[in-house]
MARPAKOL-181039 format. One record per atom (N, C-alpha, C): residue in one letter; x, y, z. Coordinates in pm, whole numbers, padded with zeros to 5 digits, always signed. Layout:
# residues N
AXYZ ...
# end
This chain:
# residues 394
M+00750+02810-00375 M+00667+02766-00487 M+00710+02835-00614 V+00724+02766-00720 V+00761+02822-00851 V+00634+02863-00923 T+00627+02990-00969 T+00509+03041-01040 T+00545+03067-01183 T+00470+03011-01274 T+00495+03037-01417 T+00411+03150-01468 D+00451+03208-01584 D+00380+03323-01639 D+00290+03287-01757 Y+00273+03158-01781 Y+00185+03121-01893 Y+00043+03113-01846 T-00046+03116-01941 T-00187+03126-01909 T-00250+02991-01884 L-00215+02888-01956 L-00285+02759-01948 L-00197+02644-01979 V-00208+02540-01902 V-00150+02414-01940 V-00267+02321-01969 S-00274+02272-02088 S-00382+02182-02127 S-00381+02056-02042 P-00495+02007-01999 P-00496+01884-01916 P-00428+01768-01985 S-00421+01765-02119 S-00350+01658-02183 S-00200+01670-02166 A-00155+01788-02126 A-00011+01810-02109 A+00032+01768-01969 V-00064+01750-01880 V-00031+01717-01742 V-00060+01569-01724 A+00044+01488-01721 A+00027+01347-01693 A-00020+01329-01552 D-00089+01221-01525 D-00145+01200-01394 D-00040+01171-01291 T+00085+01153-01338 T+00195+01142-01246 T+00236+01279-01198 G+00181+01388-01259 G+00212+01519-01216 G+00308+01595-01307 Q+00363+01530-01408 Q+00463+01594-01496 Q+00397+01680-01601 V+00464+01792-01634 V+00412+01882-01733 V+00492+01879-01859 D+00429+01873-01972 D+00494+01879-02102 D+00494+02024-02144 V+00610+02088-02137 V+00622+02231-02164 V+00585+02264-02305 D+00604+02172-02400 D+00574+02199-02537 D+00423+02218-02563 D+00341+02172-02467 D+00196+02178-02486 D+00132+02297-02409 V+00218+02393-02369 V+00170+02508-02293 V+00115+02609-02391 T+00000+02667-02359 T-00061+02773-02442 T-00027+02910-02389 Y+00028+02997-02470 Y+00069+03128-02423 Y-00029+03241-02461 N-00137+03208-02534 N-00230+03306-02579 N-00317+03357-02464 D-00303+03486-02432 D-00377+03542-02315 D-00528+03541-02340 T-00571+03535-02464 T-00714+03538-02490 T-00771+03399-02501 F-00690+03298-02473 F-00739+03165-02485 F-00840+03131-02374 I-00949+03059-02409 I-01049+03019-02314 I-01055+02867-02307 L-01081+02817-02190 L-01091+02672-02171 L-01192+02612-02264 T-01156+02508-02335 T-01250+02437-02420 T-01325+02335-02340 A-01426+02272-02406 A-01501+02166-02339 A-01413+02050-02301 A-01312+02019-02391 A-01221+01906-02359 A-01133+01939-02243 D-01088+02067-02232 D-01004+02109-02118 D-01082+02100-01987 I-01207+02145-01991 I-01290+02142-01869 I-01317+01998-01827 A-01341+01911-01925 A-01366+01772-01894 A-01243+01707-01829 G-01125+01754-01869 G-01001+01697-01809 G-00974+01754-01671 L-01021+01873-01641 L-01001+01934-01511 L-01099+01893-01405 L-01224+01876-01445 L-01329+01843-01347 L-01337+01690-01326 Y-01383+01649-01209 Y-01399+01510-01181 Y-01518+01450-01258 S-01491+01336-01317 S-01599+01265-01389 S-01686+01191-01286 S-01798+01135-01330 S-01882+01058-01241 S-01809+00936-01185 T-01725+00875-01270 T-01645+00757-01224 T-01547+00798-01116 E-01474+00907-01137 E-01382+00954-01036 E-01447+01000-00909 T-01564+01062-00922 T-01641+01103-00806 T-01683+00981-00723 M-01729+00879-00794 M-01768+00755-00722 M-01646+00694-00654 L-01535+00698-00718 L-01411+00641-00658 L-01368+00711-00533 I-01379+00844-00535 I-01331+00925-00420 I-01437+00925-00308 C-01564+00937-00343 C-01668+00953-00237 C-01719+00822-00182 V-01701+00711-00254 V-01757+00583-00209 V-01646+00481-00182 L-01572+00447-00285 L-01475+00341-00274 L-01359+00373-00180 M-01300+00494-00198 M-01185+00533-00115 M-01216+00538+00033 P-01329+00597+00079 P-01357+00590+00221 P-01374+00446+00274 I-01440+00356+00194 I-01457+00218+00237 I-01326+00150+00250 V-01239+00166+00149 V-01105+00104+00155 V-01022+00159+00271 F-01036+00291+00293 F-00959+00355+00399 F-01001+00299+00536 I-01130+00290+00561 I-01178+00240+00689 I-01139+00093+00713 I-01166+00010+00609 I-01131-00135+00619 I-00980-00150+00633 G-00901-00074+00557 G-00758-00088+00562 G-00699-00048+00694 V-00738+00069+00744 V-00684+00117+00873 V-00726+00028+00986 L-00852-00005+00994 L-00901-00088+01105 L-00846-00232+01097 G-00846-00288+00978 G-00796-00425+00958 G-00649-00437+00990 N-00570-00345+00938 N-00425-00353+00966 N-00392-00321+01112 S-00469-00228+01172 S-00448-00198+01313 S-00482-00323+01398 L-00584-00392+01361 L-00620-00514+01435 L-00511-00621+01417 T-00456-00630+01296 T-00346-00722+01267 T-00228-00695+01358 I-00192-00569+01369 I-00077-00530+01453 I-00107-00563+01598 Y-00228-00534+01647 Y-00263-00565+01787 Y-00260-00715+01815 V-00319-00795+01726 V-00322-00939+01747 V-00184-00997+01747 F-00102-00958+01649 F+00030-01018+01636 F+00124-00978+01749 I+00100-00862+01806 I+00191-00816+01918 I+00140-00869+02052 R+00008-00871+02075 R-00048-00907+02206 R-00085-01055+02219 G-00117-01122+02106 G-00160-01259+02112 G-00050-01354+02158 R-00080-01447+02243 R+00022-01546+02288 R+00058-01636+02170 G+00188-01654+02154 G+00235-01742+02048 G+00234-01676+01912 M+00204-01549+01904 M+00194-01482+01773 M+00314-01396+01741 Q+00414-01389+01838 Q+00531-01305+01816 Q+00641-01383+01742 S+00603-01434+01623 S+00702-01505+01542 S+00772-01414+01446 V+00878-01463+01382 V+00951-01382+01284 V+00863-01344+01165 T+00785-01441+01117 T+00698-01415+01003 T+00592-01311+01038 N+00535-01320+01162 N+00433-01226+01202 N+00489-01087+01223 M+00613-01074+01268 M+00674-00943+01283 M+00691-00875+01146 L+00726-00954+01046 L+00739-00899+00913 L+00601-00855+00858 L+00498-00934+00893 L+00361-00900+00853 L+00316-00773+00926 V+00360-00749+01049 V+00336-00624+01120 V+00398-00509+01049 N+00524-00531+00998 N+00589-00427+00925 N+00515-00392+00798 L+00462-00492+00735 L+00380-00472+00613 L+00251-00398+00644 A+00189-00431+00760 A+00066-00362+00800 A+00090-00215+00830 I+00203-00185+00897 I+00238-00046+00923 I+00255+00033+00792 A+00322-00026+00697 A+00339+00040+00568 A+00205+00066+00499 D+00117-00032+00508 D-00017-00016+00446 D-00096+00095+00512 I-00092+00103+00643 I-00166+00209+00711 I-00112+00347+00673 L+00020+00360+00671 L+00077+00488+00637 L+00048+00523+00488 F+00046+00426+00403 F+00008+00455+00262 F-00131+00510+00252 L-00226+00449+00324 L-00362+00497+00321 L-00370+00639+00378 L-00293+00667+00483 L-00299+00799+00545 L-00242+00908+00457 V-00134+00877+00377 V-00073+00980+00296 V-00124+00984+00152 S-00196+00881+00111 S-00246+00877-00027 S-00397+00901-00038 V-00472+00834+00043 V-00620+00838+00035 V-00673+00959+00110 A-00628+00977+00232 A-00685+01086+00317 A-00664+01224+00256 P-00543+01263+00210 P-00526+01398+00149 P-00609+01419+00025 K-00625+01314-00056 K-00704+01325-00179 K-00850+01351-00146 F-00900+01278-00047 F-01039+01299-00003 F-01054+01439+00058 Y-00957+01484+00135 Y-00963+01615+00195 Y-00966+01727+00089 S-00883+01711-00014 S-00878+01810-00124 S-01010+01815-00199 Y-01077+01702-00205 Y-01201+01694-00279 Y-01318+01761-00207 I-01328+01742-00074 I-01441+01792+00001 I-01422+01932+00049 S-01300+01989+00040 S-01269+02117+00105 S-01294+02238+00009 V-01324+02217-00115 V-01350+02326-00209 V-01481+02307-00278 P-01545+02416-00319 P-01676+02405-00388 P-01668+02327-00517 V-01561+02353-00596 V-01544+02284-00724 V-01403+02222-00728 P-01390+02099-00686 P-01257+02033-00686 P-01207+02001-00827 L-01077+02013-00849 L-01013+01983-00974 L-00925+01860-00960 V-00912+01785-01066 V-00834+01661-01066 V-00688+01696-01042 N-00624+01627-00945 N-00481+01644-00917 N-00443+01790-00884 D-00529+01862-00820 D-00502+02002-00788 D-00439+02006-00647 Y-00321+02070-00633 Y-00248+02077-00507 Y-00261+02218-00446 I-00365+02293-00484 I-00379+02431-00435 I-00393+02435-00287 L-00455+02335-00224 L-00470+02329-00078 L-00350+02269-00006 L-00291+02169-00073 L-00176+02098-00009 L-00045+02176-00024 G-00031+02251-00135 G+00086+02330-00158 G+00207+02247-00192 E+00324+02314-00189 E+00453+02248-00228 E+00494+02147-00119 V+00462+02180+00007 V+00493+02087+00115 V+00419+01956+00096 G+00289+01967+00064 G+00209+01848+00035 G+00261+01770-00086 C+00299+01849-00190 C+00349+01789-00313 C+00473+01703-00286 K+00570+01763-00219 K+00697+01694-00189 K+00677+01585-00083 G+00607+01622+00028 G+00597+01531+00142 G+00512+01407+00112 L+00396+01428+00047 L+00306+01312+00017 L+00366+01222-00088 T+00428+01284-00192 T+00496+01202-00292 T+00605+01115-00229 Y+00681+01182-00142 Y+00791+01111-00079 Y+00744+00994+00011 L+00649+01030+00100 L+00602+00928+00194 L+00529+00812+00129 S+00450+00841+00024 S+00381+00730-00047 S+00482+00641-00115 G+00588+00703-00170 G+00692+00620-00234 G+00765+00533-00134 V+00789+00591-00012 V+00858+00515+00094 V+00779+00394+00134 T+00647+00414+00159 T+00562+00303+00205 T+00550+00193+00102 V+00540+00228-00025 V+00534+00125-00132 V+00666+00049-00139 A+00779+00124-00126 A+00910+00059-00132 A+00929-00038-00013 V+00885+00006+00105 V+00892-00082+00223 V+00808-00210+00202 S+00693-00194+00148 S+00610-00311+00119 S+00678-00406+00021 C+00737-00352-00086 C+00808-00435-00181 C+00921-00517-00119 V+01005-00447-00041 V+01119-00514+00022 V+01072-00615+00127 T+00967-00579+00202 T+00916-00673+00305 T+00859-00798+00243 I+00784-00786+00133 I+00732-00901+00060 I+00844-00994+00015 L+00953-00937-00030 L+01069-01016-00075 L+01137-01083+00042 I+01153-01010+00154 I+01215-01070+00272 I+01128-01183+00327 L+00998-01168+00324 L+00910-01277+00374 L+00932-01403+00296 A+00946-01394+00165 A+00968-01515+00085 A+01104-01574+00114 V+01208-01495+00119 V+01340-01544+00146 V+01350-01607+00283 E+01290-01540+00384 E+01292-01592+00521 E+01221-01726+00529 K+01107-01741+00466 K+01032-01867+00470 K+01107-01979+00402 Y+01175-01946+00288 Y+01254-02047+00220 Y+01369-02096+00302 L+01440-02005+00366 L+01555-02040+00455 L+01507-02124+00571 A+01390-02082+00630 A+01340-02156+00747 A+01297-02297+00711 I+01256-02322+00589 I+01213-02456+00550 I+01332-02539+00500 R+01419-02472+00428 R+01531-02545+00362 R+01642-02578+00465 W+01682-02481+00547 W+01785-02501+00646 W+01735-02461+00782 Y+01640-02535+00836 Y+01573-02499+00958 Y+01668-02491+01076 V+01754-02595+01094 V+01844-02600+01210 V+01947-02488+01204 K+02010-02471+01089 K+02113-02367+01073 K+02059-02228+01086 F+01944-02207+01027 F+01883-02073+01025 F+01814-02037+01153 R+01782-02135+01237 R+01711-02109+01362 R+01785-02015+01455 V+01916-02019+01451 V+01995-01933+01540 V+01975-01787+01506 Y+01960-01756+01378 Y+01945-01617+01335 Y+01800-01575+01327 R+01710-01669+01330 R+01567-01644+01313 R+01505-01603+01446 T+01533-01480+01493 T+01484-01434+01624 T+01410-01303+01599 T+01323-01270+01695 T+01245-01147+01681 T+01331-01021+01689 T+01442-01036+01765 T+01533-00921+01777 T+01602-00891+01642 N+01646-00998+01578 N+01709-00980+01445 N+01611-00928+01339 V+01487-00974+01344 V+01391-00931+01246 V+01351-00784+01270 L+01347-00741+01395 L+01326-00597+01425 L+01438-00511+01364 I+01561-00561+01376 I+01674-00487+01319 I+01658-00481+01166 V+01617-00593+01107 V+01593-00594+00960 V+01490-00497+00921 C+01380-00488+00995 C+01272-00395+00964 C+01318-00249+00974 V+01398-00219+01076 V+01452-00080+01089 V+01544-00046+00975 V+01630-00143+00936 V+01719-00120+00822 V+01639-00097+00693 V+01533-00174+00674 V+01449-00159+00554 V+01392-00019+00548 W+01336+00029+00661 W+01278+00163+00665 W+01381+00269+00640 L+01499+00256+00700 L+01604+00353+00683 L+01650+00355+00533 F+01667+00237+00473 F+01707+00229+00334 F+01606+00298+00244 C+01476+00266+00266 C+01376+00327+00181 C+01360+00479+00201 L+01376+00523+00323 L+01369+00663+00355 L+01480+00740+00283 I+01599+00682+00275 I+01711+00742+00208 I+01697+00731+00055 Y+01653+00615+00009 Y+01644+00592-00135 Y+01544+00681-00203 M+01437+00718-00135 M+01330+00797-00196 M+01354+00949-00182 I+01465+00992-00127 I+01493+01134-00115 I+01491+01208-00246 P+01546+01151-00353 P+01541+01226-00484 P+01399+01262-00528 D+01300+01183-00491 D+01162+01219-00525 D+01120+01350-00464 T+01176+01383-00347 T+01148+01509-00284 T+01227+01625-00351 I+01352+01598-00385 I+01438+01705-00439 I+01382+01753-00578 F+01330+01658-00658 F+01293+01691-00795 F+01147+01734-00812 M+01071+01733-00704 M+00927+01766-00712 M+00907+01917-00687 F+00823+01981-00771 F+00794+02124-00754 F+00646+02145-00788 T+00593+02263-00749 T+00456+02297-00783 T+00456+02412-00879 Y+00356+02411-00970 Y+00336+02517-01069 Y+00195+02561-01065 E+00176+02692-01044 E+00042+02749-01037 E+00001+02797-01175 V-00114+02754-01226 V-00156+02786-01361 V-00291+02856-01357 A-00302+02973-01426 A-00430+03044-01434 A-00529+02969-01520 L-00654+02972-01479 L-00761+02898-01555 L-00863+03001-01606 P-00857+03037-01736 P-00954+03131-01790 P-01081+03061-01831 W-01178+03051-01735 W-01306+02984-01760 W-01390+03068-01858 P-01471+03000-01941 P-01561+03073-02031 P-01660+03157-01953 E-01695+03275-02003 E-01793+03361-01934 E-01931+03302-01925 S-01960+03220-02022 S-02095+03156-02023 S-02103+03034-01933 Y-01988+02998-01869 Y-01989+02880-01787 Y-02074+02904-01661 T-02162+02809-01628 T-02252+02820-01516 T-02171+02829-01385 N-02221+02905-01292 N-02162+02918-01158 N-02017+02961-01169 L-01992+03064-01250 L-01851+03108-01277 L-01783+03156-01151 T-01852+03220-01060 T-01786+03273-00940 T-01732+03167-00851 A-01790+03044-00858 A-01741+02934-00772 A-01622+02860-00836 M-01591+02886-00959 M-01484+02816-01030 M-01348+02862-00975 P-01256+02777-00949 P-01123+02814-00900 P-01049+02895-01004 P-00986+03002-00968 P-00912+03090-01065 P-00781+03025-01112 S-00726+02931-01038 S-00599+02874-01075 S-00594+02726-01041 F-00489+02662-01088 F-00472+02520-01073 F-00325+02493-01040 M-00295+02417-00938 M-00159+02393-00899 M-00119+02247-00932 V-00016+02238-01012 V+00034+02111-01059 V+00153+02067-00977 C+00158+01944-00932 C+00272+01883-00863 C+00352+01805-00968 S+00471+01858-01001 S+00546+01807-01116 S+00692+01775-01080 A+00747+01677-01143 A+00890+01644-01130 A+00967+01712-01241 E+01066+01798-01204 E+01149+01866-01299 E+01279+01778-01322 V+01273+01701-01429 V+01379+01604-01454 V+01433+01614-01596 E+01400+01718-01668 E+01438+01725-01808 E+01590+01719-01827 D+01664+01792-01747 D+01812+01801-01763 D+01887+01716-01660 S+01821+01628-01593 S+01886+01553-01488 S+01920+01413-01536 K+02050+01387-01555 K+02092+01254-01592 K+02080+01156-01479 F+02091+01210-01355 F+02075+01124-01233 F+01939+01063-01227 Y+01835+01145-01251 Y+01699+01098-01238 Y+01663+00998-01346 T+01719+01018-01467 T+01690+00926-01574 T+01748+00787-01548 I+01844+00780-01454 I+01896+00650-01411 I+01827+00603-01286 Y+01806+00695-01191 Y+01746+00661-01063 Y+01602+00606-01079 Y+01520+00675-01155 Y+01381+00631-01167 Y+01365+00491-01230 P+01432+00461-01340 P+01415+00324-01399 P+01468+00216-01306 V+01569+00244-01225 V+01619+00144-01132 V+01515+00097-01035 G+01436+00189-00982 G+01329+00149-00890 G+01221+00067-00960 Q+01190+00105-01081 Q+01084+00027-01154 Q+01137-00111-01191 V+01263-00121-01233 V+01324-00247-01270 V+01333-00339-01146 F+01363-00279-01033 F+01370-00361-00908 F+01235-00424-00879 F+01128-00344-00891 F+00997-00398-00864 F+00958-00507-00965 L+00977-00480-01095 L+00943-00578-01197 L+01030-00700-01185 G+01156-00684-01141 G+01246-00799-01123 G+01212-00884-01004 M+01134-00826-00910 M+01084-00903-00795 M+00991-01017-00839 I+00915-00997-00944 I+00815-01094-00982 I+00873-01231-01020 P+00969-01237-01113 P+01032-01369-01139 P+01106-01423-01017 A+01169-01332-00939 A+01244-01377-00819 A+01150-01447-00719 L+01033-01383-00696 L+00935-01442-00602 L+00879-01572-00654 L+00856-01578-00783 L+00808-01705-00844 L+00907-01817-00822 C+01033-01788-00842 C+01134-01891-00821 C+01142-01936-00677 I+01138-01838-00581 I+01151-01872-00441 I+01035-01956-00393 Y+00911-01916-00428 Y+00796-01994-00384 Y+00786-02130-00459 L+00841-02141-00576 L+00848-02274-00642 L+00941-02365-00570 C+01055-02311-00523 C+01147-02388-00442 C+01084-02430-00307 I+01008-02339-00250 I+00940-02372-00122 I+00836-02484-00146 L+00762-02475-00255 L+00663-02579-00287 L+00728-02713-00303 M+00837-02716-00375 M+00908-02845-00398 M+00957-02903-00263 R+01002-02816-00177 R+01053-02861-00041 R+00936-02912+00039 L+00821-02847+00033 L+00704-02892+00109 L+00658-03029+00059 L+00658-03049-00071 L+00617-03178-00124 L+00707-03288-00081 K+00836-03258-00071 K+00932-03357-00017 K+00905-03385+00131 T+00874-03280+00206 T+00839-03298+00349 T+00714-03377+00365 E+00617-03359+00280 E+00492-03434+00296 E+00511-03586+00280 R+00597-03623+00186 R+00621-03768+00167 R+00689-03830+00286 S+00765-03752+00361 S+00840-03806+00475 S+00765-03790+00607 S+00647-03725+00603 S+00567-03705+00724 S+00485-03831+00753 K+00510-03895+00864 K+00442-04018+00900 K+00363-04008+01030 T+00416-03938+01128 T+00346-03924+01255 T+00243-03814+01247 L+00147-03816+01345 L+00039-03714+01348 L+00094-03574+01368 T+00199-03568+01455 T+00261-03436+01482 T+00322-03380+01359 A+00396-03465+01285 A+00461-03420+01159 A+00360-03375+01055 K+00247-03451+01046 K+00143-03414+00953 K+00077-03283+00988 A+00053-03260+01118 A-00006-03135+01166 A+00087-03019+01139 S+00218-03040+01156 S+00316-02935+01132 S+00320-02904+00982 Y+00311-03005+00901 Y+00313-02987+00757 Y+00190-02907+00712 R+00073-02940+00769 R-00052-02871+00731 R-00043-02724+00772 A+00014-02697+00888 A+00024-02557+00935 A+00122-02478+00843 K+00232-02539+00804 K+00324-02473+00713 K+00263-02453+00578 K+00185-02548+00530 K+00119-02538+00402 K+00021-02421+00400 Q-00055-02407+00507 Q-00152-02296+00517 Q-00078-02162+00519 L+00031-02156+00596 L+00107-02031+00604 L+00168-01993+00471 I+00225-02090+00400 I+00282-02062+00270 I+00174-02018+00172 R+00060-02084+00177 R-00053-02048+00087 R-00096-01904+00113 M-00100-01865+00242 M-00136-01729+00275 M-00034-01627+00229 L+00098-01663+00240 L+00200-01572+00194 L+00201-01556+00042 V+00176-01670-00027 V+00166-01665-00174 V+00052-01576-00220 A-00063-01592-00147 A-00178-01508-00181 A-00152-01360-00157 T-00084-01331-00044 T-00048-01194-00013 T+00043-01134-00123 T+00144-01215-00163 T+00236-01169-00267 T+00168-01149-00399 A+00080-01243-00437 A+00010-01235-00561 A-00081-01111-00567 V-00153-01087-00461 V-00241-00968-00460 V-00158-00841-00465 F-00043-00839-00396 F+00043-00720-00404 F+00089-00691-00546 I+00136-00798-00615 I+00186-00783-00752 I+00075-00738-00843 V-00038-00806-00838 V-00151-00776-00925 V-00204-00628-00903 C-00200-00584-00780 C-00250-00451-00748 C-00150-00341-00775 I-00024-00364-00759 I+00076-00260-00775 I+00134-00254-00915 A+00151-00367-00978 A+00215-00372-01113 A+00149-00284-01215 P+00017-00280-01231 P-00043-00194-01334 P-00007-00046-01323 Y-00007+00008-01203 Y+00030+00148-01184 Y+00174+00170-01216 R+00265+00077-01172 R+00408+00091-01197 R+00437+00085-01348 I+00372-00006-01417 I+00392-00018-01560 I+00345+00107-01635 L+00227+00158-01593 L+00173+00279-01652 L+00267+00400-01630 A+00312+00411-01509 A+00406+00523-01476 A+00536+00509-01556 F+00583+00385-01576 F+00699+00360-01656 F+00673+00407-01799 C+00559+00375-01854 C+00524+00413-01992 C+00521+00564-02005 I+00460+00633-01908 I+00447+00779-01910 I+00587+00844-01903 F+00672+00786-01819 F+00805+00844-01798 F+00884+00843-01931 Y+00871+00732-02006 Y+00938+00722-02135 Y+00852+00767-02253 K+00743+00837-02221 K+00659+00900-02320 K+00610+00801-02426 V+00565+00686-02377 V+00503+00588-02467 V+00366+00644-02511 R+00334+00633-02639 R+00210+00688-02689 R+00090+00609-02638 I+00010+00672-02553 I-00113+00611-02505 I-00223+00715-02522 S-00331+00675-02589 S-00440+00770-02610 S-00496+00823-02474 R-00549+00943-02480 R-00598+01009-02360 R-00709+00927-02291 G-00800+00871-02371 G-00912+00793-02315 G-00862+00667-02250 V-00770+00595-02317 V-00715+00471-02261 V-00639+00500-02134 Q-00557+00605-02136 Q-00479+00642-02018 Q-00568+00676-01898 Y-00681+00739-01927 Y-00776+00778-01821 Y-00830+00651-01752 Y-00875+00553-01828 Y-00928+00433-01770 Y-00824+00349-01702 L-00707+00341-01761 L-00598+00262-01702 L-00553+00326-01570 L-00549+00457-01567 L-00510+00526-01441 L-00607+00502-01329 N-00736+00515-01360 N-00839+00492-01255 N-00836+00349-01203 I-00821+00253-01296 I-00818+00113-01257 I-00693+00081-01172 S-00578+00130-01220 S-00450+00104-01148 S-00449+00171-01009 R-00501+00290-00999 R-00507+00358-00868 R-00602+00286-00775 T-00715+00244-00821 T-00810+00168-00740 T-00743+00043-00687 L-00674-00030-00770 L-00609-00155-00728 L-00501-00123-00623 T-00429-00012-00637 T-00327+00026-00539 T-00387+00052-00404 Y-00505+00117-00399 Y-00572+00143-00272 Y-00624+00014-00208 I-00682-00074-00295 I-00737-00199-00246 I-00630-00285-00184 N-00507-00285-00242 N-00397-00367-00189 N-00372-00339-00043 S-00379-00215-00007 S-00347-00176+00134 S-00453-00223+00233 A-00569-00263+00184 A-00675-00314+00273 A-00697-00465+00263 A-00628-00530+00169 A-00658-00670+00142 A-00591-00768+00232 N-00478-00736+00290 N-00401-00836+00363 N-00472-00894+00484 P-00535-00813+00571 P-00604-00875+00686 P-00717-00972+00643 I-00779-00942+00530 I-00884-01033+00476 I-00822-01164+00432 I-00705-01154+00369 I-00634-01274+00324 I-00590-01362+00445 Y-00537-01298+00546 Y-00494-01374+00665 Y-00610-01451+00729 T-00725-01384+00739 T-00841-01444+00801 T-00898-01558+00715 A-00897-01540+00586 A-00959-01636+00496 A-00875-01762+00473 L-00743-01750+00479 L-00662-01864+00434 L-00584-01933+00544 C-00585-01882+00664 C-00506-01943+00773 C-00591-01958+00896 D-00608-02086+00944 D-00693-02115+01060 D-00640-02043+01186 R-00509-02043+01200 R-00453-01991+01321 R-00478-01841+01332 Y-00457-01769+01225 Y-00481-01624+01225 Y-00628-01597+01241 R-00709-01676+01178 R-00857-01658+01187 R-00900-01675+01334 Q-00846-01774+01403 Q-00885-01798+01538 Q-00832-01684+01626 A-00710-01637+01597 A-00655-01527+01680 A-00737-01402+01664 F-00779-01367+01542 F-00867-01253+01520 F-00998-01270+01594 K-01053-01391+01586 K-01181-01417+01650 K-01173-01402+01801 D-01068-01459+01858 D-01052-01448+02003 D-01033-01303+02047 T-00961-01226+01971 T-00937-01085+02006 T-01063-01005+02004 L-01147-01028+01901 L-01273-00956+01889 L-01370-00996+01997 L-01376-01130+02026 L-01464-01176+02133 L-01425-01124+02269 A-01296-01106+02289 A-01248-01057+02418 A-01290-00913+02442 C-01328-00840+02336 C-01374-00702+02352 C-01520-00692+02388 L-01593-00807+02381 L-01732-00806+02411 L-01752-00802+02565 P-01870-00756+02609 P-01904-00759+02754 P-01903-00903+02804 K-01879-00922+02933 K-01869-01057+02992 K-02001-01133+02979 R-02111-01059+02983 R-02239-01126+02976 R-02263-01189+02836 L-02189-01135+02734 L-02203-01193+02601 L-02089-01288+02569 Y-01980-01278+02641 Y-01862-01362+02611 Y-01802-01409+02741 N-01813-01538+02765 N-01755-01601+02888 N-01618-01665+02853 P-01511-01612+02904 P-01380-01664+02873 P-01366-01812+02910 A-01440-01858+03009 A-01427-01996+03051 A-01472-02091+02942 D-01565-02041+02856 D-01610-02127+02746 D-01512-02128+02626 H-01414-02036+02633 H-01318-02028+02525 H-01181-02028+02581 N-01157-02123+02668 N-01028-02124+02743 N-00914-02144+02653 T-00920-02244+02569 T-00809-02270+02478 T-00871-02311+02342 N-00791-02292+02240 N-00836-02328+02105 N-00724-02405+02037 D-00757-02521+01985 D-00658-02605+01917 D-00670-02587+01767 V-00574-02526+01705 V-00575-02499+01564 V-00450-02562+01502 N-00471-02654+01408 N-00354-02717+01341 N-00262-02787+01439 G-00317-02838+01546 G-00236-02910+01644 G-00163-02817+01739 V-00188-02688+01733 V-00122-02591+01816 V-00224-02528+01910 T-00200-02535+02042 T-00291-02478+02139 T-00262-02330+02159 M-00372-02252+02147 M-00359-02104+02159 M-00449-02059+02276 T-00393-01984+02369 T-00465-01930+02481 T-00513-01789+02447 T-00637-01758+02471 T-00689-01629+02431 T-00640-01519+02522 L-00660-01395+02472 L-00617-01281+02554 L-00694-01268+02683 S-00823-01306+02677 S-00902-01297+02800 S-00853-01393+02904 T-00818-01515+02866 T-00766-01614+02960 T-00642-01563+03025 R-00557-01494+02948 R-00435-01439+03002 R-00464-01339+03111 R-00567-01255+03085 R-00603-01154+03186 R-00651-01219+03314 I-00734-01327+03302 I-00790-01397+03416 I-00674-01457+03499 S-00580-01521+03429 S-00470-01584+03505 S-00388-01482+03578 R-00369-01368+03520 R-00291-01259+03587 R-00364-01214+03711 C-00497-01202+03701 C-00575-01159+03817 C-00569-01261+03930 K-00572-01391+03898 K-00560-01498+03999 K-00425-01490+04070 K-00318-01467+03990 K-00185-01458+04051 K-00179-01335+04146 A-00244-01229+04104 A-00244-01108+04190 A-00319-01130+04320 D-00434-01208+04310 D-00511-01236+04430 D-00436-01328+04527 A-00356-01419+04465 A-00284-01517+04549 A-00171-01440+04621 
# end
């Protein structure tokens, strides 16, 4: 841990990305925290509501919803498709993001009598480096997976016969492993350049409950002032994300045009049912992509502005940061809700899985033997268990 010898870093000098503006450091040993400094260090009522109410709700919904998604897609009959395996990869990234971003923040808040905003005194340098790295990896995996989903669906619709040979669960598993390895390697510089700085906090003597106030504050900061590599590396990641938006728009526009052409040529009932199923799936993927962009883009753009020291007033930055962080957390819990709301097949699969967990007196598998959704017959998990028992008895 790097320890500095200055007395105070003004909260306005500490960007919420963790970076410290050295020019704004106060060296006067007799300096006392002002009301503005204290307001920047302590949690406001809005931030308290965000951490104590919204974040736990998002965490529970996100972890349970994405875990259920993984279970249904892996165990449900007929659910082990290429698209679903990519959605499983997305669900894993969302769960890990919630674990490394929401859980530590909540832990830091409830573990001390007077919590301070962005204080890493409990997490230390390991938490600073590790959590920054892992959260960056999970977001990067989500970005790449969203892009692969769009490309895969376009190729499957445009060149179905040619692409069918390569469109296997084995190949998509290899793709997912490569994506994780790439993101794990790409985000290493975030770990190298992150450090912690412990700053003394001279609280006013007249401040109430002075003995409970923390004597110091630990900042998690990126030391990049003299690094030409980081000045190139950081913008590349932001440009990649922002460049995804027009690329995804073009891909889904091409998919839509192809679907419209398919609709005109669909004459039989089977073809119409297949078209309807594809339409629902594409609509679900478009919604997933749109929610991801809307939720992630504000934080990325704000971080980009802070990196290049764009002038943003302290009050505006405060509200933008809280809104963008909230959207980022919500994104990790939104996908299972989107799947259930927009796709009949996924909704039925979730329903069957939940019903199968009920006692037999409340749920009779014989009454839910098969379900026909979009012309596709799906056998429930409970029916599979019954058939296995019959084979064993025979």
